[in-house]
TIVO-2410 file (N, C-alpha, C; in nm, 3 decimals):
# residues 90
REC num residu      c1      c2      c3 atome chaine
REC   1      M   0.071  -0.130   0.008     N      A
REC   1      M  -0.009   0.003  -0.006    CA      A
REC   1      M   0.064   0.113  -0.006     C      A
REC   2      S   0.199   0.104   0.026     N      A
REC   2      S   0.326   0.247  -0.037    CA      A
REC   2      S   0.298   0.298  -0.198     C      A
REC   3      G   0.344   0.393  -0.096     N      A
REC   3      G   0.244   0.515  -0.235    CA      A
REC   3      G   0.098   0.596  -0.226     C      A
REC   4      L   0.009   0.535  -0.151     N      A
REC   4      L  -0.069   0.580  -0.173    CA      A
REC   4      L  -0.126   0.740  -0.070     C      A
REC   5      T  -0.154   0.806  -0.089     N      A
REC   5      T  -0.176   0.933   0.002    CA      A
REC   5      T  -0.348   0.926   0.031     C      A
REC   6      H  -0.353   0.914   0.146     N      A
REC   6      H  -0.486   1.019   0.222    CA      A
REC   6      H  -0.508   1.156   0.181     C      A
REC   7      F  -0.720   1.141   0.089     N      A
REC   7      F  -0.731   1.243   0.031    CA      A
REC   7      F  -0.703   1.369   0.101     C      A
REC   8      S  -0.731   1.394   0.222     N      A
REC   8      S  -0.692   1.574   0.335    CA      A
REC   8      S  -0.506   1.580   0.330     C      A
REC   9      K  -0.474   1.522   0.248     N      A
REC   9      K  -0.298   1.454   0.259    CA      A
REC   9      K  -0.271   1.509   0.178     C      A
REC  10      M  -0.297   1.540   0.027     N      A
REC  10      M  -0.321   1.581  -0.120    CA      A
REC  10      M  -0.338   1.705  -0.127     C      A
REC  11      S  -0.242   1.755  -0.310     N      A
REC  11      S  -0.274   1.859  -0.291    CA      A
REC  11      S  -0.292   1.896  -0.432     C      A
REC  12      I  -0.360   2.018  -0.414     N      A
REC  12      I  -0.544   2.069  -0.472    CA      A
REC  12      I  -0.541   1.994  -0.597     C      A
REC  13      A  -0.442   1.984  -0.683     N      A
REC  13      A  -0.501   1.898  -0.823    CA      A
REC  13      A  -0.496   1.768  -0.809     C      A
REC  14      Q  -0.451   1.711  -0.753     N      A
REC  14      Q  -0.408   1.548  -0.661    CA      A
REC  14      Q  -0.576   1.583  -0.669     C      A
REC  15      R  -0.616   1.668  -0.614     N      A
REC  15      R  -0.779   1.662  -0.444    CA      A
REC  15      R  -0.899   1.688  -0.660     C      A
REC  16      E  -0.857   1.779  -0.692     N      A
REC  16      E  -0.929   1.822  -0.838    CA      A
REC  16      E  -0.936   1.708  -0.960     C      A
REC  17      L  -0.821   1.638  -0.921     N      A
REC  17      L  -0.825   1.505  -1.068    CA      A
REC  17      L  -0.886   1.358  -0.953     C      A
REC  18      Y  -0.851   1.417  -0.787     N      A
REC  18      Y  -0.962   1.290  -0.750    CA      A
REC  18      Y  -1.077   1.277  -0.744     C      A
REC  19      V  -1.130   1.410  -0.754     N      A
REC  19      V  -1.264   1.438  -0.689    CA      A
REC  19      V  -1.368   1.462  -0.876     C      A
REC  20      E  -1.322   1.476  -0.985     N      A
REC  20      E  -1.327   1.440  -1.114    CA      A
REC  20      E  -1.288   1.296  -1.130     C      A
REC  21      T  -1.229   1.212  -1.161     N      A
REC  21      T  -1.259   1.055  -1.189    CA      A
REC  21      T  -1.398   1.026  -1.058     C      A
REC  22      L  -1.348   1.074  -0.941     N      A
REC  22      L  -1.438   0.977  -0.918    CA      A
REC  22      L  -1.610   1.087  -0.959     C      A
REC  23      A  -1.650   1.120  -0.929     N      A
REC  23      A  -1.778   1.219  -1.031    CA      A
REC  23      A  -1.764   1.116  -1.128     C      A
REC  24      R  -1.685   1.121  -1.274     N      A
REC  24      R  -1.722   1.064  -1.330    CA      A
REC  24      R  -1.718   0.914  -1.321     C      A
REC  25      R  -1.636   0.819  -1.241     N      A
REC  25      R  -1.762   0.690  -1.160    CA      A
REC  25      R  -1.841   0.712  -1.115     C      A
REC  26      L  -1.888   0.762  -1.063     N      A
REC  26      L  -2.052   0.747  -0.958    CA      A
REC  26      L  -2.122   0.796  -1.149     C      A
REC  27      R  -2.102   0.843  -1.220     N      A
REC  27      R  -2.194   0.906  -1.342    CA      A
REC  27      R  -2.210   0.678  -1.390     C      A
REC  28      V  -2.120   0.687  -1.390     N      A
REC  28      V  -2.139   0.539  -1.460    CA      A
REC  28      V  -2.182   0.414  -1.427     C      A
REC  29      S  -2.105   0.423  -1.265     N      A
REC  29      S  -2.253   0.347  -1.215    CA      A
REC  29      S  -2.381   0.362  -1.245     C      A
REC  30      A  -2.405   0.529  -1.141     N      A
REC  30      A  -2.526   0.538  -1.142    CA      A
REC  30      A  -2.606   0.478  -1.279     C      A
REC  31      S  -2.530   0.532  -1.446     N      A
REC  31      S  -2.640   0.429  -1.544    CA      A
REC  31      S  -2.656   0.290  -1.540     C      A
REC  32      I  -2.535   0.222  -1.512     N      A
REC  32      I  -2.492   0.110  -1.451    CA      A
REC  32      I  -2.628   0.025  -1.372     C      A
REC  33      A  -2.632   0.132  -1.311     N      A
REC  33      A  -2.731   0.071  -1.071    CA      A
REC  33      A  -2.929   0.124  -1.214     C      A
REC  34      K  -2.897   0.172  -1.292     N      A
REC  34      K  -3.009   0.264  -1.293    CA      A
REC  34      K  -3.094   0.122  -1.441     C      A
REC  35      R  -2.986   0.074  -1.527     N      A
REC  35      R  -3.014   0.017  -1.600    CA      A
REC  35      R  -3.070  -0.144  -1.539     C      A
REC  36      D  -3.005  -0.183  -1.423     N      A
REC  36      D  -3.023  -0.322  -1.370    CA      A
REC  36      D  -3.103  -0.253  -1.296     C      A
REC  37      G  -3.233  -0.134  -1.249     N      A
REC  37      G  -3.278  -0.126  -1.175    CA      A
REC  37      G  -3.191  -0.096  -0.990     C      A
REC  38      D  -3.118  -0.069  -0.991     N      A
REC  38      D  -3.015  -0.098  -0.836    CA      A
REC  38      D  -3.094  -0.005  -0.793     C      A
REC  39      E  -3.133   0.053  -0.690     N      A
REC  39      E  -3.220   0.142  -0.629    CA      A
REC  39      E  -3.114   0.285  -0.566     C      A
REC  40      L  -3.010   0.251  -0.565     N      A
REC  40      L  -2.872   0.307  -0.545    CA      A
REC  40      L  -2.805   0.446  -0.685     C      A
REC  41      W  -2.905   0.346  -0.783     N      A
REC  41      W  -2.810   0.419  -0.845    CA      A
REC  41      W  -2.862   0.640  -0.829     C      A
REC  42      W  -3.007   0.604  -0.789     N      A
REC  42      W  -2.997   0.767  -0.742    CA      A
REC  42      W  -2.945   0.837  -0.607     C      A
REC  43      M  -2.883   0.768  -0.597     N      A
REC  43      M  -2.816   0.854  -0.503    CA      A
REC  43      M  -2.639   0.885  -0.494     C      A
REC  44      L  -2.580   0.753  -0.624     N      A
REC  44      L  -2.488   0.739  -0.687    CA      A
REC  44      L  -2.458   0.904  -0.789     C      A
REC  45      D  -2.615   0.840  -0.818     N      A
REC  45      D  -2.596   1.049  -0.938    CA      A
REC  45      D  -2.634   1.166  -0.896     C      A
REC  46      E  -2.703   1.132  -0.754     N      A
REC  46      E  -2.698   1.207  -0.703    CA      A
REC  46      E  -2.585   1.351  -0.616     C      A
REC  47      L  -2.430   1.210  -0.563     N      A
REC  47      L  -2.344   1.229  -0.577    CA      A
REC  47      L  -2.248   1.305  -0.661     C      A
REC  48      A  -2.236   1.263  -0.803     N      A
REC  48      A  -2.227   1.305  -0.916    CA      A
REC  48      A  -2.226   1.410  -0.893     C      A
REC  49      D  -2.393   1.437  -0.868     N      A
REC  49      D  -2.404   1.609  -0.966    CA      A
REC  49      D  -2.272   1.715  -0.829     C      A
REC  50      Q  -2.324   1.667  -0.745     N      A
REC  50      Q  -2.310   1.706  -0.651    CA      A
REC  50      Q  -2.082   1.736  -0.705     C      A
REC  51      L  -1.998   1.639  -0.691     N      A
REC  51      L  -1.896   1.689  -0.747    CA      A
REC  51      L  -1.861   1.708  -0.874     C      A
REC  52      D  -1.947   1.690  -0.970     N      A
REC  52      D  -1.954   1.807  -1.084    CA      A
REC  52      D  -1.994   1.923  -1.083     C      A
REC  53      T  -2.075   1.954  -1.000     N      A
REC  53      T  -2.080   2.092  -0.995    CA      A
REC  53      T  -1.908   2.160  -0.976     C      A
REC  54      D  -1.945   2.110  -0.867     N      A
REC  54      D  -1.783   2.195  -0.730    CA      A
REC  54      D  -1.619   2.160  -0.736     C      A
REC  55      H  -1.638   2.045  -0.893     N      A
REC  55      H  -1.468   1.992  -0.856    CA      A
REC  55      H  -1.362   2.016  -0.773     C      A
REC  56      L  -1.437   2.177  -0.804     N      A
REC  56      L  -1.239   2.252  -0.750    CA      A
REC  56      L  -1.326   2.311  -0.620     C      A
REC  57      G  -1.388   2.317  -0.626     N      A
REC  57      G  -1.416   2.375  -0.442    CA      A
REC  57      G  -1.405   2.287  -0.336     C      A
REC  58      M  -1.468   2.189  -0.382     N      A
REC  58      M  -1.381   2.025  -0.271    CA      A
REC  58      M  -1.316   2.055  -0.301     C      A
REC  59      A  -1.132   1.970  -0.375     N      A
REC  59      A  -1.097   2.058  -0.380    CA      A
REC  59      A  -1.009   2.167  -0.332     C      A
REC  60      E  -1.027   2.217  -0.318     N      A
REC  60      E  -0.937   2.370  -0.279    CA      A
REC  60      E  -0.981   2.331  -0.072     C      A
REC  61      D  -1.114   2.311  -0.015     N      A
REC  61      D  -1.221   2.286   0.068    CA      A
REC  61      D  -1.126   2.163   0.185     C      A
REC  62      Y  -1.009   2.219   0.260     N      A
REC  62      Y  -0.969   2.084   0.285    CA      A
REC  62      Y  -1.043   2.054   0.448     C      A
REC  63      S  -1.149   2.141   0.458     N      A
REC  63      S  -1.296   2.070   0.541    CA      A
REC  63      S  -1.319   1.938   0.612     C      A
REC  64      A  -1.280   1.926   0.776     N      A
REC  64      A  -1.386   1.779   0.753    CA      A
REC  64      A  -1.533   1.768   0.643     C      A
REC  65      A  -1.620   1.849   0.645     N      A
REC  65      A  -1.691   1.837   0.587    CA      A
REC  65      A  -1.709   1.833   0.444     C      A
REC  66      A  -1.630   1.906   0.384     N      A
REC  66      A  -1.581   1.831   0.208    CA      A
REC  66      A  -1.505   1.670   0.202     C      A
REC  67      N  -1.340   1.664   0.334     N      A
REC  67      N  -1.333   1.517   0.304    CA      A
REC  67      N  -1.481   1.385   0.339     C      A
REC  68      D  -1.565   1.414   0.440     N      A
REC  68      D  -1.692   1.370   0.472    CA      A
REC  68      D  -1.722   1.359   0.352     C      A
REC  69      V  -1.724   1.450   0.281     N      A
REC  69      V  -1.816   1.380   0.119    CA      A
REC  69      V  -1.795   1.287   0.031     C      A
REC  70      I  -1.653   1.324   0.040     N      A
REC  70      I  -1.578   1.226  -0.026    CA      A
REC  70      I  -1.571   1.117  -0.010     C      A
REC  71      E  -1.561   1.036   0.075     N      A
REC  71      E  -1.539   0.948   0.163    CA      A
REC  71      E  -1.662   0.825   0.137     C      A
REC  72      K  -1.767   0.959   0.198     N      A
REC  72      K  -1.920   0.924   0.109    CA      A
REC  72      K  -1.888   0.862   0.024     C      A
REC  73      A  -1.885   0.922  -0.114     N      A
REC  73      A  -1.878   0.874  -0.233    CA      A
REC  73      A  -1.858   0.814  -0.202     C      A
REC  74      T  -1.714   0.791  -0.191     N      A
REC  74      T  -1.551   0.705  -0.212    CA      A
REC  74      T  -1.709   0.557  -0.205     C      A
REC  75      L  -1.672   0.533  -0.038     N      A
REC  75      L  -1.751   0.446   0.008    CA      A
REC  75      L  -1.882   0.378  -0.036     C      A
REC  76      L  -1.968   0.494  -0.124     N      A
REC  76      L  -2.046   0.467  -0.169    CA      A
REC  76      L  -2.050   0.389  -0.341     C      A
REC  77      L  -1.896   0.363  -0.385     N      A
REC  77      L  -1.947   0.357  -0.504    CA      A
REC  77      L  -1.861   0.182  -0.496     C      A
REC  78      A  -1.752   0.211  -0.393     N      A
REC  78      A  -1.623   0.077  -0.329    CA      A
REC  78      A  -1.850   0.003  -0.333     C      A
REC  79      K  -1.948  -0.002  -0.248     N      A
REC  79      K  -2.068  -0.062  -0.173    CA      A
REC  79      K  -2.161  -0.111  -0.335     C      A
REC  80      F  -2.164   0.049  -0.434     N      A
REC  80      F  -2.158  -0.037  -0.575    CA      A
REC  80      F  -2.098  -0.241  -0.634     C      A
REC  81      E  -1.970  -0.066  -0.703     N      A
REC  81      E  -1.881  -0.188  -0.781    CA      A
REC  81      E  -1.848  -0.304  -0.615     C      A
REC  82      W  -1.775  -0.297  -0.558     N      A
REC  82      W  -1.812  -0.476  -0.511    CA      A
REC  82      W  -1.937  -0.537  -0.422     C      A
REC  83      D  -2.070  -0.470  -0.462     N      A
REC  83      D  -2.144  -0.544  -0.431    CA      A
REC  83      D  -2.127  -0.725  -0.378     C      A
REC  84      L  -2.129  -0.784  -0.279     N      A
REC  84      L  -2.031  -0.920  -0.325    CA      A
REC  84      L  -2.154  -0.987  -0.189     C      A
REC  85      L  -2.273  -0.889  -0.131     N      A
REC  85      L  -2.394  -0.901  -0.117    CA      A
REC  85      L  -2.452  -1.052  -0.202     C      A
REC  86      N  -2.445  -0.950  -0.313     N      A
REC  86      N  -2.561  -1.071  -0.480    CA      A
REC  86      N  -2.428  -1.127  -0.524     C      A
REC  87      G  -2.340  -1.123  -0.521     N      A
REC  87      G  -2.202  -1.167  -0.586    CA      A
REC  87      G  -2.163  -1.103  -0.695     C      A
REC  88      T  -2.174  -1.012  -0.702     N      A
REC  88      T  -2.143  -0.852  -0.833    CA      A
REC  88      T  -2.057  -0.849  -0.822     C      A
REC  89      I  -1.949  -0.795  -0.921     N      A
REC  89      I  -1.821  -0.665  -0.934    CA      A
REC  89      I  -1.899  -0.630  -1.003     C      A
REC  90      H  -1.870  -0.521  -1.049     N      A
REC  90      H  -1.886  -0.395  -1.180    CA      A
REC  90      H  -1.840  -0.353  -1.286     C      A
***
């Protein structure tokens, strides 16, 4: 796991790239979830909208609140992509 940097310790440029990438992944996952009838799609899509709307603001905001939004989005994406309860990996 060496070489990994926690979001709160990334530079603004790294954080911006992370937020943009996370928003794209959320959007793709929301599409897949909606197609599959998974009700999680709307949460994925809502977080993607939030990150798309203010990716630079989120990148520049080192507050606990901003970090919580990123953590929530990352965990939700992981839950969807690694839905082990249903035996699927998206």
